[in-house]
N, C-alpha and C positions, 0 to 999 in steps of 0.2 A: 348240256344246252350249247348249241352252236354260237359262234362268235357274233353272228347276226342278230339272234333272237334279242338279247338284252337291248342293242341299239334300236331295232324295229319296236321292240315292247315300249320304250320310252317315246319313240317317235309317234307311235299310233295314240299313246295315252295323251300326249300333248295336242295332237291334232283334233282328238274327240272331245276335248273340253267342253264345246258347245253342247254337247249331248248330256252333260252331267245333269243327273236328276230324271232323266229318262229311263224307259225299260231298256233302251239299247244303248246305255252309256259304256264307259270303258270298263266299267265292272263286269258288264254282261260279256263283253270280249275277253276278259281275263278269265272268266268261269268257261267259257267256250274253250278257250285254248288250253286250259289245263284238263278239261274232259277229252278234248281231241288228242291231246299228247298221250294220256293215259291209254285210250282205245288204239293209238297208233303203236305204242309200244306192245301192247297185248297182241296186236295183229302182225307184228313185224314189219310194219309199213315205214315209209321214209318219215321219220319224225319231225326232221326239220322242214319238208316241204309242208306237212300237216300244221306245224305251228305257225308258220308265215302265213298260210291260207287262213287259218283261224284268227290270226291277229288282224287280218285285214278283211276279214269277211263282211263288216259292216261299214267299212270308211265311206262307202257311197251314200250312207244316209246323210252325210254333211253336204251332199250336192243335189238332193232331191229323189224322184221316184221315176222309174224303179231303181231302187239302190243298188241292185248286183250291177246292172248296166253303167249306172253312174259312178261306180266305184272303180272301174276298169282303168281309167286312164289316170286318177289319183295313184292308184295302186301301183302301176307301172312306173310313174315318176318316182314314187318313194323308193322303190326296190332298185331302179335305175341309179339313184342318187346315192344308194349304199353299194354300187357296183356289184349287185348281185348277177350271177350268171344269167344270161339272155334265155337259154334253154328252160331253165328253172322259172324264170318269170313267165314264160309262155304257159308252161304247165300250171302255174299258179292262177293265172288270169282265167284260163279254160275253167278251173274248179270253181272260182268265184262266180262265174256266169251261170254255173249249173248247179250250186248248193242249194238253191231254193227250188229246184226243177221238181215238179211232181215226178217224172220220170225216174230221176235219181232216188227220190224217197221210196217209191215203189219197188225200186230194184233192191233195196235191201230185205225186203220181205219176199 
């Protein structure tokens, strides 16, 4: 696990407290992150990039709808505050916008 992951994990967990008890609480994010990490390892993907994206994938739910778009600036601010590399931030933000896209889902099949 990269050094940013435990810090980001705690940060997102604290930010998402208002969603406790909902179907998109931090428990959901934690499950998604574990599954995403496992798949990234199986596929020899960039595990850290996948973990960071998974941890932030529902952060926009705190700010309204549509949550992928609403989560972009909060995700950027969180990652910048952790001095995460700018090029990786941009890759993550792109994925956050697209993860609910029908085209992405269909491209899997």
